[in-house]
KEBA-327705 format. One record per atom (N, C-alpha, C, CB): residue number from 0; chain; atom name; x, y, z. Coordinates in steps of 0.1 Angstrom, whole numbers. Glycine has a CB too. Layout:
! residues N
- k;c;a;px;py;pz
- NUM;A;CA;X;Y;Z
...
***
This chain:
! residues 120
- k;c;a;px;py;pz
- 0;A;N;-133;-46;85
- 0;A;CA;-143;-55;88
- 0;A;C;-152;-50;99
- 0;A;CB;-137;-69;91
- 1;A;N;-165;-52;99
- 1;A;CA;-174;-47;109
- 1;A;C;-171;-56;122
- 1;A;CB;-188;-48;105
- 2;A;N;-173;-51;134
- 2;A;CA;-170;-58;146
- 2;A;C;-177;-72;147
- 2;A;CB;-173;-50;158
- 3;A;N;-190;-72;144
- 3;A;CA;-198;-84;145
- 3;A;C;-192;-95;135
- 3;A;CB;-213;-82;142
- 4;A;N;-189;-90;123
- 4;A;CA;-183;-99;113
- 4;A;C;-170;-105;117
- 4;A;CB;-182;-92;99
- 5;A;N;-162;-96;123
- 5;A;CA;-148;-100;128
- 5;A;C;-150;-111;139
- 5;A;CB;-141;-88;133
- 6;A;N;-159;-108;148
- 6;A;CA;-160;-118;159
- 6;A;C;-166;-131;155
- 6;A;CB;-169;-112;170
- 7;A;N;-176;-130;145
- 7;A;CA;-182;-143;140
- 7;A;C;-171;-151;133
- 7;A;CB;-194;-140;131
- 8;A;N;-163;-144;125
- 8;A;CA;-152;-151;118
- 8;A;C;-142;-156;127
- 8;A;CB;-145;-141;108
- 9;A;N;-138;-148;137
- 9;A;CA;-128;-153;148
- 9;A;C;-134;-165;155
- 9;A;CB;-125;-141;157
- 10;A;N;-147;-165;159
- 10;A;CA;-153;-176;166
- 10;A;C;-152;-189;158
- 10;A;CB;-167;-172;170
- 11;A;N;-155;-187;145
- 11;A;CA;-155;-199;137
- 11;A;C;-141;-206;136
- 11;A;CB;-159;-195;123
- 12;A;N;-130;-198;138
- 12;A;CA;-117;-204;137
- 12;A;C;-115;-214;147
- 12;A;CB;-106;-192;139
- 13;A;N;-121;-213;159
- 13;A;CA;-120;-223;170
- 13;A;C;-124;-237;166
- 13;A;CB;-127;-218;182
- 14;A;N;-132;-238;155
- 14;A;CA;-137;-251;150
- 14;A;C;-130;-256;138
- 14;A;CB;-152;-250;148
- 15;A;N;-121;-248;132
- 15;A;CA;-114;-252;120
- 15;A;C;-103;-262;122
- 15;A;CB;-109;-239;113
- 16;A;N;-100;-270;112
- 16;A;CA;-88;-279;113
- 16;A;C;-75;-270;112
- 16;A;CB;-88;-290;102
- 17;A;N;-64;-275;117
- 17;A;CA;-52;-268;118
- 17;A;C;-48;-262;105
- 17;A;CB;-41;-277;123
- 18;A;N;-49;-269;94
- 18;A;CA;-44;-264;81
- 18;A;C;-53;-252;76
- 18;A;CB;-45;-275;71
- 19;A;N;-65;-250;81
- 19;A;CA;-74;-239;77
- 19;A;C;-73;-227;87
- 19;A;CB;-88;-244;76
- 20;A;N;-67;-229;98
- 20;A;CA;-67;-218;108
- 20;A;C;-57;-207;104
- 20;A;CB;-63;-224;122
- 21;A;N;-46;-210;99
- 21;A;CA;-36;-199;96
- 21;A;C;-41;-188;88
- 21;A;CB;-24;-205;89
- 22;A;N;-48;-190;77
- 22;A;CA;-53;-179;69
- 22;A;C;-64;-171;76
- 22;A;CB;-59;-185;56
- 23;A;N;-72;-178;83
- 23;A;CA;-83;-171;90
- 23;A;C;-77;-163;102
- 23;A;CB;-93;-181;95
- 24;A;N;-67;-168;109
- 24;A;CA;-61;-161;120
- 24;A;C;-54;-148;114
- 24;A;CB;-51;-170;127
- 25;A;N;-47;-150;103
- 25;A;CA;-41;-138;96
- 25;A;C;-51;-127;94
- 25;A;CB;-34;-143;83
- 26;A;N;-63;-131;90
- 26;A;CA;-73;-120;87
- 26;A;C;-79;-114;99
- 26;A;CB;-84;-127;79
- 27;A;N;-79;-121;111
- 27;A;CA;-86;-117;122
- 27;A;C;-78;-112;134
- 27;A;CB;-95;-128;127
- 28;A;N;-66;-117;136
- 28;A;CA;-58;-114;147
- 28;A;C;-44;-109;143
- 28;A;CB;-56;-126;157
- 29;A;N;-38;-101;151
- 29;A;CA;-24;-96;149
- 29;A;C;-14;-108;150
- 29;A;CB;-20;-85;158
- 30;A;N;-3;-108;143
- 30;A;CA;6;-119;145
- 30;A;C;12;-120;159
- 30;A;CB;18;-116;135
- 31;A;N;12;-109;166
- 31;A;CA;17;-109;180
- 31;A;C;5;-108;190
- 31;A;CB;26;-97;182
- 32;A;N;-6;-113;186
- 32;A;CA;-18;-113;195
- 32;A;C;-14;-120;208
- 32;A;CB;-29;-121;188
- 33;A;N;-21;-114;219
- 33;A;CA;-20;-120;232
- 33;A;C;-34;-124;236
- 33;A;CB;-14;-110;243
- 34;A;N;-35;-137;239
- 34;A;CA;-48;-143;243
- 34;A;C;-47;-147;258
- 34;A;CB;-52;-154;233
- 35;A;N;-57;-143;266
- 35;A;CA;-57;-147;280
- 35;A;C;-71;-152;284
- 35;A;CB;-53;-135;289
- 36;A;N;-71;-163;291
- 36;A;CA;-84;-168;296
- 36;A;C;-81;-174;310
- 36;A;CB;-91;-178;287
- 37;A;N;-91;-179;317
- 37;A;CA;-88;-185;330
- 37;A;C;-78;-197;330
- 37;A;CB;-101;-190;336
- 38;A;N;-75;-203;318
- 38;A;CA;-66;-214;318
- 38;A;C;-52;-209;315
- 38;A;CB;-70;-223;306
- 39;A;N;-50;-196;312
- 39;A;CA;-36;-192;310
- 39;A;C;-35;-181;299
- 39;A;CB;-27;-203;306
- 40;A;N;-23;-179;294
- 40;A;CA;-19;-169;284
- 40;A;C;-12;-175;273
- 40;A;CB;-11;-157;291
- 41;A;N;-15;-171;261
- 41;A;CA;-7;-175;249
- 41;A;C;-4;-163;241
- 41;A;CB;-15;-186;240
- 42;A;N;8;-163;235
- 42;A;CA;13;-151;228
- 42;A;C;16;-156;214
- 42;A;CB;25;-145;235
- 43;A;N;11;-148;204
- 43;A;CA;14;-151;190
- 43;A;C;3;-159;183
- 43;A;CB;27;-158;188
- 44;A;N;1;-157;170
- 44;A;CA;-10;-164;163
- 44;A;C;-8;-179;162
- 44;A;CB;-11;-158;149
- 45;A;N;5;-183;161
- 45;A;CA;7;-198;160
- 45;A;C;4;-204;174
- 45;A;CB;22;-201;156
- 46;A;N;8;-198;185
- 46;A;CA;5;-203;198
- 46;A;C;-10;-204;200
- 46;A;CB;11;-195;209
- 47;A;N;-17;-194;195
- 47;A;CA;-32;-193;196
- 47;A;C;-38;-205;188
- 47;A;CB;-38;-180;192
- 48;A;N;-33;-207;176
- 48;A;CA;-37;-218;168
- 48;A;C;-36;-231;175
- 48;A;CB;-30;-218;154
- 49;A;N;-24;-233;181
- 49;A;CA;-21;-246;189
- 49;A;C;-31;-247;200
- 49;A;CB;-7;-246;194
- 50;A;N;-34;-236;207
- 50;A;CA;-43;-236;218
- 50;A;C;-57;-240;213
- 50;A;CB;-44;-222;225
- 51;A;N;-61;-235;202
- 51;A;CA;-74;-238;196
- 51;A;C;-75;-253;193
- 51;A;CB;-77;-230;183
- 52;A;N;-64;-259;188
- 52;A;CA;-63;-273;186
- 52;A;C;-66;-281;199
- 52;A;CB;-50;-277;180
- 53;A;N;-60;-277;210
- 53;A;CA;-62;-283;223
- 53;A;C;-77;-282;227
- 53;A;CB;-53;-277;233
- 54;A;N;-83;-270;224
- 54;A;CA;-97;-268;227
- 54;A;C;-105;-278;220
- 54;A;CB;-101;-254;224
- 55;A;N;-103;-280;207
- 55;A;CA;-110;-289;199
- 55;A;C;-110;-304;204
- 55;A;CB;-105;-289;184
- 56;A;N;-98;-308;209
- 56;A;CA;-97;-321;215
- 56;A;C;-104;-322;228
- 56;A;CB;-82;-324;217
- 57;A;N;-106;-311;236
- 57;A;CA;-112;-312;248
- 57;A;C;-128;-312;247
- 57;A;CB;-108;-301;257
- 58;A;N;-132;-306;236
- 58;A;CA;-147;-304;234
- 58;A;C;-150;-307;219
- 58;A;CB;-152;-290;238
- 59;A;N;-149;-320;215
- 59;A;CA;-150;-323;201
- 59;A;C;-163;-318;195
- 59;A;CB;-148;-338;199
- 60;A;N;-163;-312;184
- 60;A;CA;-175;-308;177
- 60;A;C;-181;-295;182
- 60;A;CB;-184;-319;177
- 61;A;N;-176;-290;193
- 61;A;CA;-182;-277;199
- 61;A;C;-179;-265;190
- 61;A;CB;-177;-275;213
- 62;A;N;-187;-255;191
- 62;A;CA;-185;-243;184
- 62;A;C;-190;-231;192
- 62;A;CB;-192;-243;170
- 63;A;N;-184;-219;189
- 63;A;CA;-189;-207;195
- 63;A;C;-199;-200;187
- 63;A;CB;-176;-198;198
- 64;A;N;-209;-194;193
- 64;A;CA;-218;-185;187
- 64;A;C;-217;-172;193
- 64;A;CB;-233;-191;188
- 65;A;N;-216;-162;185
- 65;A;CA;-215;-148;190
- 65;A;C;-229;-142;191
- 65;A;CB;-206;-139;181
- 66;A;N;-233;-138;203
- 66;A;CA;-246;-132;205
- 66;A;C;-247;-117;202
- 66;A;CB;-251;-134;220
- 67;A;N;-237;-110;206
- 67;A;CA;-236;-96;204
- 67;A;C;-222;-91;206
- 67;A;CB;-246;-88;213
- 68;A;N;-220;-79;200
- 68;A;CA;-207;-72;201
- 68;A;C;-209;-58;204
- 68;A;CB;-198;-75;188
- 69;A;N;-203;-53;214
- 69;A;CA;-203;-38;217
- 69;A;C;-189;-33;213
- 69;A;CB;-206;-35;232
- 70;A;N;-188;-22;207
- 70;A;CA;-175;-17;203
- 70;A;C;-174;-2;203
- 70;A;CB;-171;-22;190
- 71;A;N;-163;3;206
- 71;A;CA;-160;18;205
- 71;A;C;-145;20;206
- 71;A;CB;-167;26;215
- 72;A;N;-139;29;199
- 72;A;CA;-125;33;201
- 72;A;C;-115;22;201
- 72;A;CB;-124;41;213
- 73;A;N;-117;12;193
- 73;A;CA;-108;1;192
- 73;A;C;-109;-10;203
- 73;A;CB;-94;6;192
- 74;A;N;-120;-9;211
- 74;A;CA;-123;-18;221
- 74;A;C;-135;-26;218
- 74;A;CB;-124;-11;235
- 75;A;N;-136;-39;221
- 75;A;CA;-147;-47;218
- 75;A;C;-151;-56;229
- 75;A;CB;-145;-54;205
- 76;A;N;-164;-58;231
- 76;A;CA;-168;-68;241
- 76;A;C;-178;-77;234
- 76;A;CB;-175;-61;253
- 77;A;N;-175;-90;233
- 77;A;CA;-183;-100;226
- 77;A;C;-189;-109;236
- 77;A;CB;-175;-108;216
- 78;A;N;-202;-111;235
- 78;A;CA;-209;-121;243
- 78;A;C;-211;-133;235
- 78;A;CB;-223;-115;249
- 79;A;N;-208;-145;240
- 79;A;CA;-209;-157;233
- 79;A;C;-214;-169;240
- 79;A;CB;-195;-160;227
- 80;A;N;-217;-179;233
- 80;A;CA;-221;-192;239
- 80;A;C;-213;-203;232
- 80;A;CB;-236;-195;237
- 81;A;N;-209;-213;241
- 81;A;CA;-202;-225;236
- 81;A;C;-213;-235;234
- 81;A;CB;-191;-230;245
- 82;A;N;-214;-241;222
- 82;A;CA;-225;-250;218
- 82;A;C;-219;-263;214
- 82;A;CB;-234;-244;207
- 83;A;N;-224;-274;220
- 83;A;CA;-220;-287;217
- 83;A;C;-224;-292;203
- 83;A;CB;-225;-297;228
- 84;A;N;-218;-302;198
- 84;A;CA;-221;-308;185
- 84;A;C;-236;-311;184
- 84;A;CB;-213;-320;182
- 85;A;N;-242;-315;195
- 85;A;CA;-257;-318;195
- 85;A;C;-266;-306;196
- 85;A;CB;-260;-328;206
- 86;A;N;-260;-294;197
- 86;A;CA;-268;-282;198
- 86;A;C;-270;-277;212
- 86;A;CB;-281;-284;191
- 87;A;N;-266;-285;222
- 87;A;CA;-268;-281;236
- 87;A;C;-258;-270;240
- 87;A;CB;-266;-293;245
- 88;A;N;-264;-260;246
- 88;A;CA;-255;-248;251
- 88;A;C;-248;-253;263
- 88;A;CB;-264;-236;254
- 89;A;N;-234;-253;262
- 89;A;CA;-226;-258;273
- 89;A;C;-222;-247;283
- 89;A;CB;-214;-264;267
- 90;A;N;-220;-234;277
- 90;A;CA;-214;-224;285
- 90;A;C;-217;-210;279
- 90;A;CB;-199;-226;287
- 91;A;N;-218;-200;287
- 91;A;CA;-219;-187;283
- 91;A;C;-206;-180;287
- 91;A;CB;-231;-179;288
- 92;A;N;-202;-170;279
- 92;A;CA;-190;-163;282
- 92;A;C;-189;-149;276
- 92;A;CB;-177;-170;278
- 93;A;N;-179;-142;279
- 93;A;CA;-177;-129;273
- 93;A;C;-162;-127;270
- 93;A;CB;-182;-117;282
- 94;A;N;-159;-120;259
- 94;A;CA;-145;-118;256
- 94;A;C;-143;-103;253
- 94;A;CB;-140;-126;244
- 95;A;N;-133;-97;259
- 95;A;CA;-129;-83;257
- 95;A;C;-117;-83;248
- 95;A;CB;-127;-76;270
- 96;A;N;-116;-74;238
- 96;A;CA;-105;-73;230
- 96;A;C;-101;-59;226
- 96;A;CB;-107;-81;217
- 97;A;N;-88;-57;224
- 97;A;CA;-83;-44;218
- 97;A;C;-79;-47;204
- 97;A;CB;-71;-38;227
- 98;A;N;-83;-38;195
- 98;A;CA;-79;-39;181
- 98;A;C;-67;-31;178
- 98;A;CB;-91;-35;172
- 99;A;N;-59;-36;169
- 99;A;CA;-47;-29;165
- 99;A;C;-51;-18;154
- 99;A;CB;-36;-38;159
- 100;A;N;-42;-11;150
- 100;A;CA;-44;0;140
- 100;A;C;-51;-6;127
- 100;A;CB;-31;7;136
- 101;A;N;-47;-18;124
- 101;A;CA;-53;-25;112
- 101;A;C;-67;-31;114
- 101;A;CB;-43;-35;107
- 102;A;N;-72;-30;126
- 102;A;CA;-85;-35;129
- 102;A;C;-86;-50;134
- 102;A;CB;-94;-34;117
- 103;A;N;-74;-56;133
- 103;A;CA;-74;-70;137
- 103;A;C;-73;-71;153
- 103;A;CB;-62;-78;131
- 104;A;N;-77;-81;159
- 104;A;CA;-77;-83;173
- 104;A;C;-62;-84;178
- 104;A;CB;-85;-95;178
- 105;A;N;-58;-76;187
- 105;A;CA;-44;-76;192
- 105;A;C;-43;-82;206
- 105;A;CB;-39;-62;192
- 106;A;N;-53;-80;214
- 106;A;CA;-53;-85;228
- 106;A;C;-67;-90;231
- 106;A;CB;-48;-74;238
- 107;A;N;-68;-103;235
- 107;A;CA;-81;-109;237
- 107;A;C;-81;-115;251
- 107;A;CB;-85;-119;226
- 108;A;N;-92;-112;259
- 108;A;CA;-93;-117;272
- 108;A;C;-107;-124;273
- 108;A;CB;-92;-107;283
- 109;A;N;-107;-137;275
- 109;A;CA;-119;-145;276
- 109;A;C;-123;-147;291
- 109;A;CB;-118;-159;270
- 110;A;N;-136;-145;293
- 110;A;CA;-142;-147;307
- 110;A;C;-152;-158;307
- 110;A;CB;-147;-133;312
- 111;A;N;-150;-168;315
- 111;A;CA;-160;-179;316
- 111;A;C;-156;-187;328
- 111;A;CB;-159;-188;303
- 112;A;N;-164;-196;333
- 112;A;CA;-177;-199;328
- 112;A;C;-187;-189;334
- 112;A;CB;-182;-213;331
- 113;A;N;-196;-185;327
- 113;A;CA;-208;-177;331
- 113;A;C;-219;-187;331
- 113;A;CB;-211;-165;322
- 114;A;N;-230;-185;339
- 114;A;CA;-241;-195;339
- 114;A;C;-246;-198;325
- 114;A;CB;-252;-190;348
- 115;A;N;-248;-211;322
- 115;A;CA;-254;-214;309
- 115;A;C;-268;-209;307
- 115;A;CB;-254;-229;307
- 116;A;N;-274;-204;318
- 116;A;CA;-287;-198;317
- 116;A;C;-286;-183;314
- 116;A;CB;-294;-200;330
- 117;A;N;-274;-177;312
- 117;A;CA;-273;-163;308
- 117;A;C;-282;-160;296
- 117;A;CB;-258;-159;305
- 118;A;N;-288;-148;296
- 118;A;CA;-298;-146;286
- 118;A;C;-293;-143;272
- 118;A;CB;-306;-134;291
- 119;A;N;-280;-143;269
- 119;A;CA;-276;-140;256
- 119;A;C;-274;-153;248
- 119;A;CB;-264;-132;255
***
């Protein structure tokens, strides 16, 4: 999967209902994925799915939009925006990831909040 496609697909998972997340997570992240952001660390795809469910409760209807992805040698940097259900941009951020041998995301670090006025 091309890096931009991978990140767009991964970003969409954050808005999916629980029953739809498992198949998409299987396609995009390693089973033993480690996800870290300013709120903490989660390990494993099921824990990440649960974390995504909590995100949905805290920001109902919000979604991530990927602006760009830089990649080389199994490393990726995605620039993104968090967009409210009404289309308002809530936050800008960046995520760094390492891909496993199979191309799925193995380690993901999210960085936010960045100013919502960031140019991406």
